[in-house]
N, CA, C and O atoms as a Tinker XYZ file with bonds, in Angstrom:
   312  protein
     1  N     94.976000  -68.273000  241.149000    73     2
     2  CA    96.233000  -67.645000  240.904000    64     1     3
     3  C     97.089000  -67.733000  242.296000    63     2     4     5
     4  O     96.400000  -67.316000  243.227000    81     3
     5  N     98.254000  -68.112000  242.664000    73     3     6
     6  CA    98.816000  -68.525000  243.958000    64     5     7
     7  C     99.749000  -67.221000  244.098000    63     6     8     9
     8  O    100.252000  -66.786000  243.062000    81     7
     9  N    100.010000  -66.577000  245.314000    73     7    10
    10  CA   100.550000  -65.203000  245.433000    64     9    11
    11  C    101.008000  -65.294000  246.982000    63    10    12    13
    12  O    100.518000  -66.175000  247.690000    81    11
    13  N    101.863000  -64.463000  247.455000    73    11    14
    14  CA   102.123000  -64.378000  248.601000    64    13    15
    15  C    102.627000  -62.794000  248.887000    63    14    16    17
    16  O    103.478000  -62.121000  248.305000    81    15
    17  N    101.647000  -62.447000  250.159000    73    15    18
    18  CA   101.546000  -61.276000  250.551000    64    17    19
    19  C    101.811000  -61.544000  252.140000    63    18    20    21
    20  O    101.662000  -62.637000  252.686000    81    19
    21  N    102.223000  -60.362000  252.765000    73    19    22
    22  CA   101.998000  -59.979000  253.829000    64    21    23
    23  C    101.095000  -59.263000  254.521000    63    22    24    25
    24  O    101.242000  -58.048000  254.391000    81    23
    25  N     99.928000  -59.720000  255.433000    73    23    26
    26  CA    99.127000  -59.154000  255.729000    64    25    27
    27  C     99.219000  -58.643000  257.351000    63    26    28    29
    28  O    100.031000  -59.044000  258.185000    81    27
    29  N     98.273000  -57.758000  257.522000    73    27    30
    30  CA    98.315000  -57.207000  258.991000    64    29    31
    31  C     97.557000  -58.290000  259.810000    63    30    32    33
    32  O     96.381000  -58.614000  259.648000    81    31
    33  N     98.400000  -58.774000  260.682000    73    31    34
    34  CA    97.537000  -59.761000  261.700000    64    33    35
    35  C     96.357000  -59.279000  262.406000    63    34    36    37
    36  O     95.392000  -60.035000  262.520000    81    35
    37  N     96.324000  -57.938000  262.960000    73    35    38
    38  CA    95.407000  -57.443000  263.627000    64    37    39
    39  C     93.989000  -57.149000  262.705000    63    38    40    41
    40  O     92.835000  -57.254000  263.118000    81    39
    41  N     94.414000  -56.766000  261.386000    73    39    42
    42  CA    93.451000  -56.499000  260.492000    64    41    43
    43  C     92.571000  -58.018000  260.284000    63    42    44    45
    44  O     91.382000  -58.243000  260.507000    81    43
    45  N     93.547000  -58.851000  259.821000    73    43    46
    46  CA    92.824000  -60.132000  259.565000    64    45    47
    47  C     92.106000  -60.697000  260.682000    63    46    48    49
    48  O     90.918000  -61.006000  260.584000    81    47
    49  N     92.779000  -60.845000  261.741000    73    47    50
    50  CA    91.721000  -61.049000  263.085000    64    49    51
    51  C     90.624000  -60.449000  263.209000    63    50    52    53
    52  O     89.588000  -61.092000  263.379000    81    51
    53  N     90.635000  -59.183000  263.153000    73    51    54
    54  CA    89.284000  -58.180000  263.175000    64    53    55
    55  C     88.372000  -58.498000  261.881000    63    54    56    57
    56  O     87.155000  -58.335000  261.961000    81    55
    57  N     88.788000  -58.815000  261.052000    73    55    58
    58  CA    87.941000  -59.443000  259.533000    64    57    59
    59  C     87.406000  -60.748000  260.019000    63    58    60    61
    60  O     86.216000  -60.984000  259.812000    81    59
    61  N     88.188000  -61.675000  260.679000    73    59    62
    62  CA    87.820000  -62.922000  260.800000    64    61    63
    63  C     86.689000  -63.184000  261.922000    63    62    64    65
    64  O     85.944000  -64.164000  261.928000    81    63
    65  N     86.690000  -62.261000  262.760000    73    63    66
    66  CA    86.103000  -62.099000  263.897000    64    65    67
    67  C     84.784000  -61.343000  263.717000    63    66    68    69
    68  O     83.770000  -61.683000  264.326000    81    67
    69  N     84.818000  -60.361000  262.908000    73    67    70
    70  CA    83.694000  -59.568000  262.504000    64    69    71
    71  C     82.487000  -60.449000  261.197000    63    70    72    73
    72  O     81.260000  -60.452000  261.090000    81    71
    73  N     83.692000  -61.156000  260.332000    73    71    74
    74  CA    82.650000  -61.893000  259.242000    64    73    75
    75  C     82.467000  -63.315000  259.783000    63    74    76    77
    76  O     81.976000  -64.134000  259.006000    81    75
    77  N     82.721000  -63.619000  260.731000    73    75    78
    78  CA    82.794000  -65.073000  261.285000    64    77    79
    79  C     83.324000  -66.076000  260.415000    63    78    80    81
    80  O     82.868000  -67.220000  260.407000    81    79
    81  N     84.311000  -65.685000  259.647000    73    79    82
    82  CA    84.922000  -66.456000  258.551000    64    81    83
    83  C     86.376000  -66.847000  259.238000    63    82    84    85
    84  O     87.069000  -65.944000  259.707000    81    83
    85  N     86.852000  -68.349000  259.286000    73    83    86
    86  CA    87.843000  -68.641000  259.886000    64    85    87
    87  C     89.076000  -68.931000  258.914000    63    86    88    89
    88  O     90.264000  -68.860000  259.229000    81    87
    89  N     88.613000  -69.231000  257.819000    73    87    90
    90  CA    89.576000  -69.623000  256.284000    64    89    91
    91  C     89.817000  -68.445000  255.802000    63    90    92    93
    92  O     88.921000  -67.664000  255.485000    81    91
    93  N     91.126000  -68.188000  255.694000    73    91    94
    94  CA    91.774000  -67.065000  255.201000    64    93    95
    95  C     91.472000  -66.850000  253.702000    63    94    96    97
    96  O     91.284000  -65.723000  253.242000    81    95
    97  N     91.431000  -68.007000  252.939000    73    95    98
    98  CA    91.048000  -68.140000  251.723000    64    97    99
    99  C     89.642000  -67.086000  251.373000    63    98   100   101
   100  O     89.608000  -66.091000  250.649000    81    99
   101  N     88.517000  -67.739000  252.195000    73    99   102
   102  CA    87.344000  -67.376000  252.058000    64   101   103
   103  C     87.402000  -65.847000  252.141000    63   102   104   105
   104  O     87.035000  -65.097000  251.237000    81   103
   105  N     87.886000  -65.480000  253.286000    73   103   106
   106  CA    88.034000  -64.140000  253.920000    64   105   107
   107  C     88.662000  -63.121000  252.706000    63   106   108   109
   108  O     88.201000  -62.022000  252.397000    81   107
   109  N     89.487000  -63.593000  252.288000    73   107   110
   110  CA    90.349000  -62.914000  251.130000    64   109   111
   111  C     89.073000  -62.727000  249.629000    63   110   112   113
   112  O     88.939000  -61.809000  248.820000    81   111
   113  N     88.475000  -63.784000  249.758000    73   111   114
   114  CA    87.421000  -63.764000  248.571000    64   113   115
   115  C     86.325000  -62.739000  248.652000    63   114   116   117
   116  O     85.847000  -62.129000  247.695000    81   115
   117  N     85.904000  -62.600000  250.228000    73   115   118
   118  CA    84.691000  -61.913000  250.327000    64   117   119
   119  C     85.296000  -60.371000  250.132000    63   118   120   121
   120  O     84.600000  -59.457000  249.691000    81   119
   121  N     86.469000  -60.237000  250.459000    73   119   122
   122  CA    87.033000  -58.874000  250.564000    64   121   123
   123  C     87.223000  -58.504000  249.011000    63   122   124   125
   124  O     86.903000  -57.357000  248.698000    81   123
   125  N     87.649000  -59.248000  248.133000    73   123   126
   126  CA    87.681000  -58.856000  246.845000    64   125   127
   127  C     86.433000  -58.577000  246.178000    63   126   128   129
   128  O     86.274000  -57.626000  245.413000    81   127
   129  N     85.347000  -59.620000  246.552000    73   127   130
   130  CA    84.057000  -59.567000  246.180000    64   129   131
   131  C     83.442000  -57.876000  246.384000    63   130   132   133
   132  O     82.902000  -57.144000  245.554000    81   131
   133  N     83.847000  -57.586000  248.132000    73   131   134
   134  CA    83.258000  -56.324000  248.241000    64   133   135
   135  C     84.030000  -55.349000  247.389000    63   134   136   137
   136  O     83.386000  -54.542000  246.718000    81   135
   137  N     85.202000  -55.343000  247.354000    73   135   138
   138  CA    86.063000  -54.341000  246.657000    64   137   139
   139  C     85.506000  -54.085000  245.292000    63   138   140   141
   140  O     85.222000  -52.919000  245.014000    81   139
   141  N     85.322000  -54.982000  244.446000    73   139   142
   142  CA    84.847000  -55.159000  243.155000    64   141   143
   143  C     83.494000  -54.521000  243.072000    63   142   144   145
   144  O     83.269000  -53.622000  242.261000    81   143
   145  N     82.431000  -55.055000  244.051000    73   143   146
   146  CA    81.166000  -54.352000  243.920000    64   145   147
   147  C     81.359000  -52.893000  244.371000    63   146   148   149
   148  O     80.754000  -52.064000  243.691000    81   147
   149  N     82.066000  -52.454000  245.358000    73   147   150
   150  CA    82.350000  -50.676000  245.404000    64   149   151
   151  C     82.680000  -50.155000  244.420000    63   150   152   153
   152  O     82.151000  -49.103000  244.062000    81   151
   153  N     83.536000  -50.690000  243.799000    73   151   154
   154  CA    84.048000  -50.100000  242.486000    64   153   155
   155  C     83.279000  -50.124000  241.200000    63   154   156   157
   156  O     83.501000  -49.236000  240.377000    81   155
   157  N     82.406000  -51.046000  240.954000    73   155   158
   158  CA    81.381000  -50.830000  240.124000    64   157   159
   159  C     80.364000  -50.134000  240.780000    63   158   160   161
   160  O     79.509000  -49.790000  239.963000    81   159
   161  N     80.155000  -49.851000  241.706000    73   159   162
   162  CA    79.019000  -48.973000  242.275000    64   161   163
   163  C     79.492000  -47.529000  242.048000    63   162   164   165
   164  O     78.710000  -46.652000  241.679000    81   163
   165  N     80.825000  -47.305000  242.285000    73   163   166
   166  CA    81.525000  -45.879000  241.945000    64   165   167
   167  C     81.451000  -45.824000  240.585000    63   166   168   169
   168  O     81.417000  -44.649000  240.221000    81   167
   169  N     81.413000  -46.576000  239.707000    73   167   170
   170  CA    81.499000  -46.017000  238.226000    64   169   171
   171  C     80.012000  -46.037000  237.898000    63   170   172   173
   172  O     79.730000  -45.395000  236.886000    81   171
   173  N     78.978000  -46.639000  238.535000    73   171   174
   174  CA    77.498000  -46.353000  237.948000    64   173   175
   175  C     77.255000  -45.128000  238.439000    63   174   176   177
   176  O     76.540000  -44.337000  237.823000    81   175
   177  N     77.829000  -44.829000  239.617000    73   175   178
   178  CA    77.485000  -43.051000  239.868000    64   177   179
   179  C     78.175000  -42.314000  239.110000    63   178   180   181
   180  O     77.684000  -41.229000  238.799000    81   179
   181  N     79.367000  -42.642000  238.648000    73   179   182
   182  CA    79.945000  -41.517000  237.700000    64   181   183
   183  C     79.480000  -41.473000  236.368000    63   182   184   185
   184  O     79.826000  -40.594000  235.579000    81   183
   185  N     78.669000  -42.437000  236.078000    73   183   186
   186  CA    78.369000  -42.671000  234.759000    64   185   187
   187  C     76.666000  -42.095000  234.814000    63   186   188   189
   188  O     76.186000  -41.520000  233.837000    81   187
   189  N     75.895000  -42.330000  236.032000    73   187   190
   190  CA    74.604000  -41.930000  235.820000    64   189   191
   191  C     74.228000  -40.903000  236.755000    63   190   192   193
   192  O     73.174000  -40.278000  236.637000    81   191
   193  N     75.168000  -40.684000  237.806000    73   191   194
   194  CA    75.218000  -39.318000  238.631000    64   193   195
   195  C     74.145000  -39.931000  239.816000    63   194   196   197
   196  O     73.398000  -40.905000  239.723000    81   195
   197  N     74.336000  -39.058000  240.888000    73   195   198
   198  CA    73.959000  -39.381000  241.719000    64   197   199
   199  C     72.273000  -39.113000  241.838000    63   198   200   201
   200  O     71.542000  -39.800000  242.551000    81   199
   201  N     71.808000  -37.972000  240.991000    73   199   202
   202  CA    70.513000  -37.862000  240.788000    64   201   203
   203  C     69.359000  -38.875000  240.593000    63   202   204   205
   204  O     68.200000  -38.939000  241.002000    81   203
   205  N     70.331000  -39.824000  239.614000    73   203   206
   206  CA    69.449000  -41.089000  239.378000    64   205   207
   207  C     69.166000  -41.998000  240.396000    63   206   208   209
   208  O     68.065000  -42.545000  240.342000    81   207
   209  N     69.819000  -42.241000  241.191000    73   207   210
   210  CA    69.808000  -42.946000  242.404000    64   209   211
   211  C     68.818000  -42.306000  243.520000    63   210   212   213
   212  O     68.016000  -43.030000  244.109000    81   211
   213  N     68.891000  -41.215000  243.725000    73   211   214
   214  CA    67.799000  -40.333000  244.428000    64   213   215
   215  C     66.557000  -40.366000  243.895000    63   214   216   217
   216  O     65.505000  -40.695000  244.444000    81   215
   217  N     66.752000  -39.997000  242.767000    73   215   218
   218  CA    65.203000  -40.211000  241.961000    64   217   219
   219  C     64.253000  -41.554000  242.250000    63   218   220   221
   220  O     63.059000  -41.683000  242.519000    81   219
   221  N     65.306000  -42.450000  242.073000    73   219   222
   222  CA    64.894000  -43.749000  242.226000    64   221   223
   223  C     64.241000  -44.135000  243.609000    63   222   224   225
   224  O     63.158000  -44.714000  243.697000    81   223
   225  N     65.030000  -43.746000  244.693000    73   223   226
   226  CA    64.406000  -43.620000  245.997000    64   225   227
   227  C     63.236000  -42.982000  246.337000    63   226   228   229
   228  O     62.362000  -43.457000  247.061000    81   227
   229  N     63.227000  -41.968000  245.841000    73   227   230
   230  CA    61.893000  -41.385000  246.206000    64   229   231
   231  C     60.810000  -41.800000  245.402000    63   230   232   233
   232  O     59.706000  -41.546000  245.885000    81   231
   233  N     60.823000  -42.411000  244.225000    73   231   234
   234  CA    59.615000  -43.103000  243.718000    64   233   235
   235  C     59.485000  -44.280000  244.219000    63   234   236   237
   236  O     58.414000  -44.836000  243.980000    81   235
   237  N     60.353000  -44.915000  244.930000    73   235   238
   238  CA    59.947000  -46.263000  245.688000    64   237   239
   239  C     59.271000  -46.261000  246.965000    63   238   240   241
   240  O     58.695000  -47.192000  247.529000    81   239
   241  N     59.483000  -44.712000  247.434000    73   239   242
   242  CA    58.789000  -44.712000  248.861000    64   241   243
   243  C     57.587000  -45.051000  248.819000    63   242   244   245
   244  O     57.079000  -45.259000  247.717000    81   243
   245  N     56.934000  -45.173000  249.840000    73   243   246
   246  CA    55.589000  -45.323000  250.041000    64   245   247
   247  C     54.717000  -43.926000  250.342000    63   246   248   249
   248  O     54.879000  -43.252000  251.360000    81   247
   249  N     53.791000  -43.618000  249.308000    73   247   250
   250  CA    53.427000  -42.317000  249.101000    64   249   251
   251  C     52.585000  -41.838000  250.523000    63   250   252   253
   252  O     52.903000  -40.733000  250.963000    81   251
   253  N     51.661000  -42.511000  251.172000    73   251   254
   254  CA    51.138000  -42.612000  252.341000    64   253   255
   255  C     52.112000  -42.222000  253.392000    63   254   256   257
   256  O     51.830000  -41.293000  254.149000    81   255
   257  N     53.156000  -42.814000  253.488000    73   255   258
   258  CA    54.217000  -42.695000  254.462000    64   257   259
   259  C     54.783000  -41.350000  254.360000    63   258   260   261
   260  O     54.866000  -40.545000  255.288000    81   259
   261  N     55.207000  -41.160000  253.024000    73   259   262
   262  CA    55.817000  -39.809000  252.790000    64   261   263
   263  C     55.151000  -38.620000  253.253000    63   262   264   265
   264  O     55.685000  -37.727000  253.911000    81   263
   265  N     53.707000  -38.668000  252.794000    73   263   266
   266  CA    52.807000  -37.360000  252.885000    64   265   267
   267  C     52.785000  -37.333000  254.513000    63   266   268   269
   268  O     53.002000  -36.269000  255.092000    81   267
   269  N     52.484000  -38.685000  255.335000    73   267   270
   270  CA    52.376000  -38.511000  256.951000    64   269   271
   271  C     53.877000  -37.677000  257.050000    63   270   272   273
   272  O     53.775000  -36.546000  257.525000    81   271
   273  N     54.836000  -37.981000  256.775000    73   271   274
   274  CA    56.148000  -37.432000  257.280000    64   273   275
   275  C     56.327000  -36.026000  256.662000    63   274   276   277
   276  O     57.159000  -35.309000  257.217000    81   275
   277  N     55.787000  -35.619000  255.788000    73   275   278
   278  CA    55.676000  -34.209000  255.351000    64   277   279
   279  C     54.782000  -33.461000  256.236000    63   278   280   281
   280  O     55.213000  -32.417000  256.727000    81   279
   281  N     53.614000  -33.847000  256.501000    73   279   282
   282  CA    52.894000  -33.310000  257.471000    64   281   283
   283  C     53.480000  -33.080000  258.889000    63   282   284   285
   284  O     53.463000  -32.016000  259.507000    81   283
   285  N     54.011000  -34.284000  259.302000    73   283   286
   286  CA    54.851000  -33.981000  260.583000    64   285   287
   287  C     55.644000  -33.127000  260.542000    63   286   288   289
   288  O     55.574000  -32.444000  261.563000    81   287
   289  N     56.681000  -32.670000  259.604000    73   287   290
   290  CA    57.697000  -31.864000  259.400000    64   289   291
   291  C     57.027000  -30.407000  259.247000    63   290   292   293
   292  O     57.596000  -29.400000  259.667000    81   291
   293  N     55.759000  -30.378000  258.605000    73   291   294
   294  CA    55.347000  -28.868000  258.441000    64   293   295
   295  C     54.645000  -28.633000  259.887000    63   294   296   297
   296  O     54.696000  -27.526000  260.422000    81   295
   297  N     54.089000  -29.565000  260.393000    73   295   298
   298  CA    53.647000  -29.071000  261.869000    64   297   299
   299  C     54.624000  -28.700000  262.885000    63   298   300   301
   300  O     54.431000  -27.836000  263.741000    81   299
   301  N     55.589000  -29.335000  262.760000    73   299   302
   302  CA    56.600000  -28.880000  263.717000    64   301   303
   303  C     57.433000  -27.597000  263.444000    63   302   304   305
   304  O     58.277000  -27.169000  264.232000    81   303
   305  N     57.129000  -27.044000  262.298000    73   303   306
   306  CA    57.966000  -26.003000  261.734000    64   305   307
   307  C     57.251000  -24.774000  262.238000    63   306   308   309
   308  O     57.855000  -23.701000  262.232000    81   307
   309  N     55.902000  -24.855000  262.712000    73   307   310
   310  CA    54.960000  -23.826000  263.094000    64   309   311
   311  C     54.918000  -23.380000  264.437000    63   310   312
   312  O     54.120000  -22.505000  264.773000    81   311
């Protein structure tokens, strides 16, 4: 789709510098991809709730590391 928009020159320059992208078309494609991904993530959180993701993180952690961390926390609270 062809369109014409006015963009903030400072924001475009900053985005080009941060992303290492010199072609405006590619920069805008990346921005749109990031926006779409963020909106989909928000939709998933609203559907599944944050507990779903927090529980998945806890199950995925290394049990030995988690145990060491808990012992360390208990030891510092004494």
